[in-house]
Every structure is written in structure tokens, then in C-alpha cells.
VMD Tcl script that draws the C-alpha trace (Angstrom):
set ca {
  {-8.41 31.33 -34.02}
  {-6.20 28.27 -34.52}
  {-4.88 29.60 -37.81}
  {-3.95 32.87 -36.14}
  {-2.32 31.09 -33.17}
  {-5.00 32.52 -30.90}
  {-7.08 30.87 -28.22}
  {-10.80 31.36 -27.67}
  {-12.54 30.82 -24.37}
  {-13.36 27.18 -25.17}
  {-9.79 26.50 -26.17}
  {-8.48 28.15 -23.00}
  {-10.88 26.00 -20.91}
  {-9.71 22.87 -22.69}
  {-6.10 23.84 -22.02}
  {-6.76 24.45 -18.31}
  {-8.54 21.11 -17.97}
  {-5.93 19.17 -19.98}
  {-2.93 17.27 -18.63}
  {-0.93 20.51 -19.02}
  {-3.08 22.14 -16.34}
  {-3.24 19.14 -13.98}
  {-1.98 19.49 -10.41}
  {-0.03 16.22 -10.81}
  {3.40 16.66 -12.39}
  {2.92 14.75 -15.64}
  {6.54 13.55 -15.65}
  {5.64 11.58 -12.52}
  {2.97 9.60 -14.39}
  {5.91 7.57 -15.76}
  {8.60 5.77 -13.79}
  {11.16 8.52 -13.19}
  {12.95 7.46 -9.99}
  {16.21 5.54 -9.64}
  {15.12 1.88 -9.64}
  {18.60 0.42 -9.09}
  {18.78 0.61 -5.28}
  {18.18 -2.39 -2.98}
  {14.52 -3.36 -2.44}
  {14.57 -2.12 1.16}
  {15.02 1.47 -0.10}
  {11.51 1.56 -1.58}
  {7.97 1.80 -0.32}
  {6.19 -1.19 -1.91}
  {2.44 -1.21 -2.51}
  {1.12 -4.12 -0.38}
  {-2.23 -5.78 0.14}
  {-3.55 -7.72 3.16}
  {-6.02 -10.64 2.84}
  {-5.85 -10.03 -0.91}
  {-8.29 -12.87 -1.63}
  {-11.24 -11.09 0.02}
  {-13.78 -9.05 -1.89}
  {-15.65 -7.82 1.22}
  {-14.94 -8.41 4.90}
  {-12.75 -11.02 6.50}
  {-15.36 -13.01 8.40}
  {-18.06 -13.78 5.84}
  {-16.82 -12.20 2.62}
  {-16.31 -13.94 -0.68}
  {-12.82 -15.09 -1.63}
  {-12.11 -14.55 -5.29}
  {-9.25 -14.64 -7.77}
  {-10.86 -11.43 -9.09}
  {-9.62 -9.67 -5.93}
  {-6.00 -10.53 -6.90}
  {-6.57 -9.20 -10.41}
  {-7.98 -5.93 -9.03}
  {-5.08 -5.45 -6.60}
  {-2.42 -6.20 -9.24}
  {-4.09 -3.88 -11.74}
  {-4.08 -1.16 -9.06}
  {-0.27 -1.46 -8.94}
  {-0.09 -3.64 -5.81}
  {3.27 -5.49 -5.69}
  {2.87 -7.68 -2.60}
  {-0.19 -9.93 -2.31}
  {-1.10 -12.25 0.55}
  {-2.13 -15.90 0.27}
  {-3.57 -17.62 3.35}
  {-2.96 -21.28 2.45}
  {-4.88 -24.11 4.11}
  {-5.28 -27.85 3.59}
  {-7.88 -28.57 0.92}
  {-9.62 -31.74 -0.20}
  {-8.19 -33.99 -2.95}
  {-4.69 -32.92 -1.93}
  {-5.25 -29.41 -3.37}
  {-4.34 -26.48 -1.09}
  {-6.94 -23.68 -0.81}
  {-6.75 -19.96 -0.06}
  {-9.21 -18.40 2.41}
  {-9.41 -16.76 5.84}
  {-9.04 -19.74 8.21}
  {-11.82 -20.62 10.68}
  {-14.24 -18.15 9.15}
  {-17.13 -18.32 6.71}
  {-15.20 -16.81 3.82}
  {-15.41 -18.95 0.70}
  {-12.39 -20.96 -0.50}
  {-10.48 -20.72 -3.75}
  {-7.88 -23.13 -5.11}
  {-4.25 -22.11 -4.57}
  {-3.62 -23.20 -8.15}
  {-6.27 -20.79 -9.50}
  {-4.78 -17.89 -7.53}
  {-1.30 -18.58 -8.97}
  {-2.78 -18.68 -12.49}
  {-4.40 -15.25 -11.95}
  {-1.11 -13.90 -10.65}
  {0.72 -15.27 -13.71}
  {-1.80 -13.58 -16.03}
  {-1.95 -10.17 -14.33}
  {1.29 -9.71 -12.33}
  {3.00 -7.50 -14.89}
  {0.16 -5.85 -16.80}
  {0.36 -2.64 -14.73}
  {4.04 -2.70 -13.74}
  {7.16 -4.68 -14.73}
  {8.62 -4.59 -11.20}
  {8.75 -7.66 -8.96}
  {5.68 -9.13 -7.25}
  {6.08 -10.65 -3.78}
  {3.79 -13.51 -2.73}
  {3.39 -13.32 1.03}
  {2.50 -16.89 2.02}
  {0.75 -17.49 5.30}
  {1.14 -21.20 5.37}
  {-1.16 -23.51 7.34}
  {-0.65 -26.60 5.17}
  {0.99 -29.90 6.06}
  {4.14 -31.06 4.28}
  {2.44 -32.81 1.37}
  {0.31 -29.86 0.33}
  {3.26 -27.51 0.83}
  {5.16 -29.58 -1.72}
  {2.08 -29.29 -3.98}
  {2.16 -25.49 -3.57}
  {5.81 -25.40 -4.64}
  {5.03 -27.65 -7.60}
  {2.12 -25.45 -8.74}
  {4.20 -22.26 -8.48}
  {7.02 -23.77 -10.54}
  {4.73 -25.27 -13.16}
  {2.42 -22.25 -13.55}
  {4.87 -19.35 -13.13}
  {7.80 -21.01 -14.93}
  {10.67 -18.56 -15.51}
  {8.82 -15.76 -13.69}
  {9.43 -17.52 -10.37}
  {12.73 -16.58 -8.75}
  {14.25 -19.75 -7.27}
  {17.96 -18.82 -7.09}
  {19.90 -15.73 -6.00}
  {20.71 -13.55 -9.02}
  {23.98 -14.37 -10.75}
  {26.88 -12.10 -9.95}
  {24.94 -10.56 -7.06}
  {26.07 -10.88 -3.42}
  {23.53 -13.48 -2.19}
  {23.38 -11.75 1.21}
  {22.29 -8.40 -0.19}
  {18.93 -7.42 -1.62}
  {18.83 -6.79 -5.36}
  {17.01 -3.81 -6.89}
  {13.56 -3.60 -8.47}
  {15.35 -3.06 -11.80}
  {17.31 -6.34 -11.46}
  {14.13 -8.20 -10.48}
  {11.90 -6.96 -13.29}
  {9.24 -9.51 -14.40}
  {10.07 -11.75 -11.40}
  {7.80 -13.26 -8.73}
  {9.38 -13.63 -5.28}
  {8.06 -15.90 -2.54}
  {8.01 -14.71 1.07}
  {7.98 -17.69 3.41}
  {10.02 -19.70 5.87}
  {13.41 -20.99 4.78}
  {15.05 -24.11 6.20}
  {18.53 -23.65 7.63}
  {21.06 -24.99 5.14}
  {22.13 -27.71 5.14}
  {19.45 -29.20 7.39}
  {20.46 -32.19 9.45}
  {17.20 -33.90 10.26}
  {16.84 -37.31 8.61}
  {13.67 -36.62 6.64}
  {14.98 -33.26 5.45}
  {12.28 -31.52 7.48}
  {12.55 -29.19 10.40}
  {10.20 -27.22 12.56}
  {10.39 -23.43 12.55}
  {8.49 -20.86 14.57}
  {5.89 -19.03 12.52}
  {6.84 -15.34 12.50}
  {3.40 -13.95 11.98}
  {1.61 -16.28 14.36}
  {4.23 -15.77 17.04}
  {3.94 -12.05 16.56}
  {0.20 -12.12 17.09}
  {0.43 -14.39 20.12}
  {2.80 -12.02 21.88}
  {0.92 -8.97 20.85}
  {-2.80 -9.25 20.79}
  {-5.01 -8.73 23.78}
  {-7.51 -11.07 25.34}
  {-10.45 -10.70 23.01}
  {-8.19 -11.33 20.07}
  {-6.45 -14.28 21.62}
  {-9.64 -16.33 21.46}
  {-9.96 -15.47 17.80}
  {-6.32 -16.40 17.15}
  {-6.11 -19.46 19.39}
  {-7.59 -21.89 16.92}
  {-5.48 -20.70 14.02}
  {-2.38 -20.81 16.24}
  {-3.06 -24.46 17.13}
  {-3.36 -25.33 13.50}
  {-0.31 -23.26 12.62}
  {1.77 -25.06 15.23}
  {0.97 -28.36 13.48}
  {1.92 -26.72 10.22}
  {5.09 -25.08 11.44}
  {7.14 -27.66 9.60}
  {8.44 -26.60 6.23}
  {8.64 -28.81 3.16}
  {12.09 -28.61 1.50}
  {10.39 -28.01 -1.88}
  {8.67 -24.89 -0.55}
  {11.74 -23.69 1.34}
  {13.72 -23.94 -1.91}
  {11.64 -21.25 -3.68}
  {12.20 -18.70 -0.89}
  {15.25 -16.59 -1.75}
  {15.24 -12.90 -0.78}
  {12.16 -12.75 1.48}
  {12.84 -15.22 4.28}
  {10.17 -14.83 6.95}
  {11.63 -14.87 10.47}
  {10.32 -13.94 13.93}
  {11.51 -10.44 14.83}
  {14.80 -10.79 16.77}
  {14.49 -7.34 18.38}
  {15.97 -4.08 17.11}
  {19.25 -4.20 19.04}
  {20.09 -7.67 17.74}
  {18.95 -6.92 14.18}
  {21.05 -3.74 13.97}
  {24.14 -5.56 15.23}
  {23.63 -8.51 12.85}
  {21.83 -7.22 9.75}
  {20.45 -9.94 7.49}
  {18.96 -8.15 4.47}
  {17.31 -11.29 3.06}
  {15.32 -11.91 6.24}
  {12.11 -10.04 6.93}
  {9.73 -9.84 9.86}
  {6.04 -8.96 10.04}
  {4.48 -6.69 12.64}
  {0.87 -6.16 13.60}
  {-0.09 -2.49 13.41}
  {-0.05 -2.42 17.24}
  {3.48 -3.84 17.49}
  {4.66 -1.41 14.78}
  {3.16 1.58 16.66}
  {4.82 0.44 19.87}
  {8.22 0.17 18.14}
  {7.78 3.59 16.50}
  {6.91 5.14 19.85}
  {9.69 3.45 21.83}
  {12.50 3.27 19.27}
  {11.55 5.25 16.14}
  {15.08 6.20 14.98}
  {16.36 2.62 15.49}
  {13.42 1.28 13.46}
  {14.28 3.73 10.66}
  {17.86 2.38 10.66}
  {16.59 -1.22 10.65}
  {14.32 -0.44 7.68}
  {17.22 1.14 5.81}
  {18.87 -2.30 5.57}
  {16.08 -4.87 5.55}
  {12.41 -5.27 4.65}
  {9.57 -5.18 7.15}
  {5.87 -5.82 6.67}
  {3.04 -4.32 8.72}
  {-0.45 -5.85 8.69}
  {-3.85 -4.85 10.17}
  {-5.02 -6.35 13.46}
  {-6.77 -9.69 13.20}
  {-9.80 -8.48 15.11}
  {-10.90 -6.01 12.47}
  {-13.89 -8.06 11.39}
  {-14.96 -5.47 8.86}
  {-11.49 -5.41 7.26}
  {-10.97 -1.78 8.28}
  {-7.55 -0.21 7.73}
  {-5.01 1.75 9.77}
  {-3.25 4.95 8.72}
  {-0.29 3.80 6.58}
  {1.49 7.15 6.86}
  {2.85 6.54 10.37}
  {4.43 3.27 9.16}
  {5.96 4.94 6.08}
  {7.39 7.68 8.31}
  {9.41 4.93 10.05}
  {10.61 3.54 6.71}
  {8.46 0.36 6.73}
  {8.29 -0.81 3.12}
  {5.44 -3.33 2.97}
  {2.57 -1.51 4.67}
  {-0.24 -3.97 3.92}
  {-3.79 -2.64 3.64}
  {-7.16 -4.21 2.86}
  {-7.48 -3.08 -0.78}
  {-11.13 -4.13 -0.70}
  {-12.00 -1.45 1.90}
  {-12.32 2.12 0.58}
  {-11.54 5.05 2.87}
  {-8.90 7.71 3.49}
  {-6.28 5.02 4.22}
  {-6.59 3.60 0.69}
  {-6.67 7.16 -0.69}
  {-3.29 7.75 0.97}
  {-1.98 4.48 -0.43}
  {-3.10 5.39 -3.95}
  {-1.59 8.87 -3.50}
  {1.72 7.51 -2.23}
  {2.16 5.29 -5.30}
  {0.84 7.82 -7.81}
  {4.21 9.53 -7.98}
  {6.28 6.96 -9.85}
  {4.10 5.87 -12.73}
  {1.84 3.80 -10.41}
  {4.47 1.03 -10.68}
  {4.07 -0.02 -7.02}
  {7.60 1.03 -5.97}
  {8.47 4.50 -4.66}
  {12.00 5.41 -3.59}
  {12.10 6.41 0.08}
  {13.45 9.93 0.78}
  {17.19 10.12 1.61}
  {16.51 10.59 5.35}
  {15.00 7.06 5.45}
  {17.64 5.35 3.30}
  {20.90 6.34 4.93}
  {20.13 7.92 8.28}
  {21.16 10.20 9.74}
  {21.23 12.39 6.64}
  {21.09 16.14 6.31}
  {17.95 17.78 7.66}
  {15.09 18.16 5.21}
  {14.25 21.55 3.72}
  {11.29 23.23 5.33}
  {8.51 24.51 3.11}
  {5.54 26.83 3.33}
  {2.59 25.68 1.20}
  {-0.20 28.07 0.20}
  {-3.27 26.68 -1.56}
  {-5.83 29.16 -2.80}
  {-9.08 27.27 -3.31}
  {-10.77 29.21 -6.11}
  {-13.75 27.27 -7.51}
  {-15.20 23.81 -8.15}
  {-16.96 22.59 -11.29}
  {-19.75 20.05 -11.89}
  {-19.86 18.43 -8.45}
  {-22.15 15.39 -8.49}
  {-25.57 15.38 -6.81}
  {-25.34 12.94 -3.93}
  {-28.84 11.90 -3.05}
  {-31.29 11.98 -5.91}
  {-34.25 11.06 -3.60}
  {-33.72 14.04 -1.30}
  {-35.50 17.18 -2.49}
  {-32.33 19.20 -1.92}
  {-29.90 16.88 -3.63}
  {-27.76 19.86 -4.63}
  {-24.66 19.95 -2.45}
  {-23.52 22.65 -0.02}
  {-19.86 22.04 -0.74}
  {-16.72 22.96 1.16}
  {-13.09 21.95 0.51}
  {-10.71 20.53 3.09}
  {-6.98 20.31 2.45}
  {-5.20 17.69 4.59}
  {-1.47 17.20 5.05}
  {-0.39 13.64 5.96}
  {3.28 13.34 6.89}
  {5.48 13.26 9.98}
  {3.40 14.01 13.11}
  {4.56 17.67 13.24}
  {3.31 18.21 9.67}
  {-0.12 16.57 9.98}
  {-2.85 19.19 9.78}
  {-6.05 20.08 7.95}
  {-7.86 23.28 7.06}
  {-11.11 23.92 5.25}
  {-13.05 26.61 3.42}
  {-16.54 27.81 4.30}
  {-19.44 25.97 2.68}
  {-21.44 27.37 -0.24}
  {-25.21 26.91 -0.17}
  {-26.89 24.93 -2.94}
  {-24.19 25.17 -5.56}
  {-22.50 22.10 -6.97}
  {-22.25 23.58 -10.47}
  {-19.69 26.36 -9.94}
  {-19.19 27.25 -6.25}
  {-16.57 29.94 -5.66}
  {-14.53 30.28 -2.46}
  {-11.36 32.31 -3.14}
  {-9.92 31.21 0.24}
  {-6.21 30.62 0.93}
  {-5.14 27.73 3.20}
  {-1.53 27.79 4.42}
  {0.69 25.07 5.88}
  {4.26 24.80 7.16}
  {6.10 21.55 6.50}
  {9.21 20.24 8.22}
  {9.64 17.06 6.16}
  {8.01 17.87 2.81}
  {9.46 14.82 1.05}
  {7.28 12.48 3.17}
  {4.11 14.57 2.90}
  {0.95 13.64 1.02}
  {-1.65 16.30 0.23}
  {-5.32 15.23 0.19}
  {-8.00 17.48 -1.26}
  {-11.48 16.53 -0.05}
  {-14.87 17.96 -1.05}
  {-17.73 17.35 1.36}
  {-21.40 18.31 1.47}
  {-22.00 20.42 4.58}
  {-24.83 19.25 6.82}
  {-25.68 21.12 10.01}
  {-27.69 18.25 11.53}
  {-25.73 15.10 10.68}
  {-22.36 13.93 9.33}
  {-21.12 15.72 6.24}
  {-21.36 13.56 3.13}
  {-18.25 12.74 1.12}
  {-18.34 14.13 -2.44}
  {-14.88 13.44 -3.87}
  {-11.14 13.57 -3.18}
  {-7.70 13.52 -4.75}
  {-4.44 12.65 -2.97}
  {-0.89 13.10 -4.25}
  {2.66 13.37 -2.90}
  {3.68 16.97 -2.23}
  {6.80 16.24 -4.30}
  {4.57 15.50 -7.34}
  {2.44 18.63 -6.98}
  {2.85 21.48 -9.48}
  {2.64 25.14 -8.58}
  {0.47 27.76 -10.28}
  {-3.15 27.60 -11.45}
  {-4.14 23.92 -11.48}
  {-7.15 21.68 -11.86}
  {-7.72 18.71 -9.57}
  {-9.75 15.88 -11.12}
  {-11.78 14.39 -8.27}
  {-12.13 10.68 -7.50}
  {-14.99 8.80 -5.83}
  {-14.80 6.86 -2.56}
  {-13.51 3.76 -4.34}
  {-10.97 5.64 -6.48}
  {-13.00 5.89 -9.72}
  {-13.01 9.09 -11.77}
  {-15.83 11.57 -11.00}
  {-15.26 13.34 -14.32}
  {-16.13 16.13 -15.08}
  {-15.98 17.14 -11.37}
  {-12.92 19.31 -10.70}
  {-11.43 21.80 -8.25}
  {-9.57 24.87 -9.50}
  {-6.76 26.04 -7.20}
  {-3.61 28.13 -7.13}
  {-0.58 26.50 -5.46}
  {2.52 28.23 -4.12}
  {5.48 26.62 -2.30}
  {8.18 28.63 -0.57}
  {11.37 27.38 1.08}
  {11.70 28.49 4.69}
}
mol new
graphics top color blue
foreach p $ca { graphics top sphere $p radius 0.5 }
foreach p [lrange $ca 0 end-1] q [lrange $ca 1 end] { graphics top cylinder $p $q radius 0.2 }
display resetview
């Protein structure tokens, strides 16, 4: 058949299942976006409590967790730094039973793995609870271990008050922390600054959380002095308490960034969404999960991205639809951890987005895994749900009927249709579940991708497990059609 330029059934199957038949636009598996805009014009893959392998109260801290996050394309990792013995700062979740790791060891892991998955800059988000001496030690370790990777000066020939681009900062590690006012006037060269994140939480959290935070706040107050050595390595990511939207829009300071708890971010989105979008078009903001989430659960990152927040920090160690969305969001630019925000979030108000109608015909599935080998009927009764995650008006989900006892080649031939107002922010999540009339449906597999990276026509979707691993050879076969409205 090959010699006659013909295709047999096996060859046709191989073609359909190959990269050429994949639902993901293969050009998007490489970096294809403009990487020369200021940092604040990108969504940046960000991790919260990066040192944890399980939950935040009793989980194990490990440098392995940093390696995993960096290899998954994460570009902003968090280090909770506390006073350690022998003058060596440690990283762990303060006042909890999580184990401790040396700050020095974390920085060595970051040096070794920062740029294996992506050449674009890595931001170290320091939550600093150390006294002055150990802060100076932190700065010393970063300089000694990271060497030229560590950015300690504004880039030459670049306006020091504007943010550089991911392209200009390739292979660089940036430190997010507090910066002393220059020149400082206090005799010892030390001054006391409010802690943006602590202050944020104190204002924001409700009673039950306050107890949890109180102890760390007390300690943070003692540590709210900044060592000049540490201040010196903070350049473009100067952590400051949020001055309020009105003030920030009147006096933009692109090199300053504030952090918001998910609750504070939601409140801002609800009360002043368009102003927050404008704020995020000129400077960076970071959103983090509430402190009370003992089990390190996550929030939906999509609502934060809709408002243009760049550093939407999630617990990478906690699988679930939130991490599926995060993986899907950053799938579209070669998994490099930076995705250019759509025009409406970079220079608002722009022209209105183009509305789209999306039609997905769910045809068949192939080789779905058996879920529960012990159960007599471990064969699944599968159905497919297609979810749209985007601006609130676009969020919706639809599903097919379930097929009894067929995980090998169930056939649906059902068309699910959606109308989208802001397609360039939308993610599409395909989920297969095992129907159960008496209890919760069991998760079988999923795949999430940006609508903008989705190809039309007959396509295969290669399903992933709960923690993002391949479920090969499990696939869905669909037909996709998009129409401008």
C-alpha cells in the first residue's frame, strides 16, 4: 500500500491517532506568541506553598516538590522562609507540622531545574519570616548558588521603571520581596516595612482564620525589617501592600506588585472589575489560596485570569479541575509558563471580542480504563461532559447520555453546542465519567485546552488521569466546528 501511495485501515487509524489528528494545534506545542511585551501582559504559571508534597498542615516539605513544579512549566514558586538553627534559614509552613528543608537546598534545586522546561524567567516569591542575619544569609546563598542567573540590577538600556519582557529576561531568576526605600536614612541601614501579604490577610480573613494567622502575624511583625543585602536583589518584583485601585491607577508603579487572597480578589472583581483589569494591564498582581484551606484545596483560577491577574497561584500538589484548567491554560504556548493575555486585557478598552458558536459532536471513545478491578462490574458506563470555562456569561457544561458496560468502544454520536462571547479567554475541558445511579460518578479521564488552540474537523483527544498523567491509549473521537456569529 505504501509503495502505491495508498492507506490501509491500520495506516488510516495510525494517521487519525497521530499528532496530525490531535485536537491540539501542533504549532501551539512550541512557543509561538510574541514574547517581547512587558511581563504584566502575560499569564504566568504560579505555584502556592511550592515546598509541600501533600497538605499544608502535616505534609512533607521537599525540594522534589520544586523540581516537579518547575518541570511542569511553573514560573513562580513560593518560599516560606523561617529562622533555622545554626544560622541557616529553612523553608516550611510556619507553625504547622510540615517538615523543614534548608533554604540553601531549595535554591540549589531551583538552579538545577529552573530552565529545563522553559527558558523564560522564574520568579521566587519570598514570604520572609527571618530576622536580619538570616535574611543576609538568604541573599548570600542566592548570589553564590544562582550566580549570573540571579537578576540583581535593572537591565541595561531599559527604563528602570518599566517591566521588561520575558524575552529580555530569558534564563534569569527574579526575586519578589520587600525593597528598602532608596537611599534609606536610618543609621544601621535598616528600616521596617509593612508585610504586604500578612497585612492583606489580617484585613481580610474572618474570625476562624484570624486565630490561625495570629501567631504567624506576630512573628512576621518581628521580621518586618528588611536586610539591605536582601533588598538589593529585589528589582522588578517589589512586594508592597495594595494601595487601592484608585491610587494605583493614578500613580502606576509597574515594578511594584501586591498579593491578594482569593477572597480579596473576588471582592475586587465584583466591586471594580474593569478597574482591576486596567490595573493588571500595567502592573503584576498575585492571587493566593486562603490560609484556612488545611487540605491545600484550590480555587477556580479562571475568574482571576478573566480580570487579568497574572500570577494566579495554585497548590500544584493538589489534583482537581483547578489544576486541569491551569495545565490547559499554559498548554497553548509550548508549556513555557507564559501566555500572552488577549488584547482586551492588555490595553483596555479594546474592540469587542468576536462571538463564536462551537459545535462538538462526540462520536466515540476508545480503550477507556477499568476503574475498580475489585468490583465485579469494573467496566465503565461512560458519558462525556464538555465544559466551557471563561467569562461568567460563557461558563457552561453539557453532557452526552451514558453507555452501559462499554469502555472499549462506546458510541454516542451526540452534538453539544455552545455560544461564546469572549472566545479568546475560554478553556474547553473534555471529561469522561463513569455513570453511577446510586452514588457519585467516578472520574475516568479529562483533557483541557484553550479554545484558541483547538483544531476543527475530526479529532482525537488523548485523555489524562486525575494527576495529569497520560491514560494512553484512552481517547475520545470528536468532530469540532466553530462559526463566527
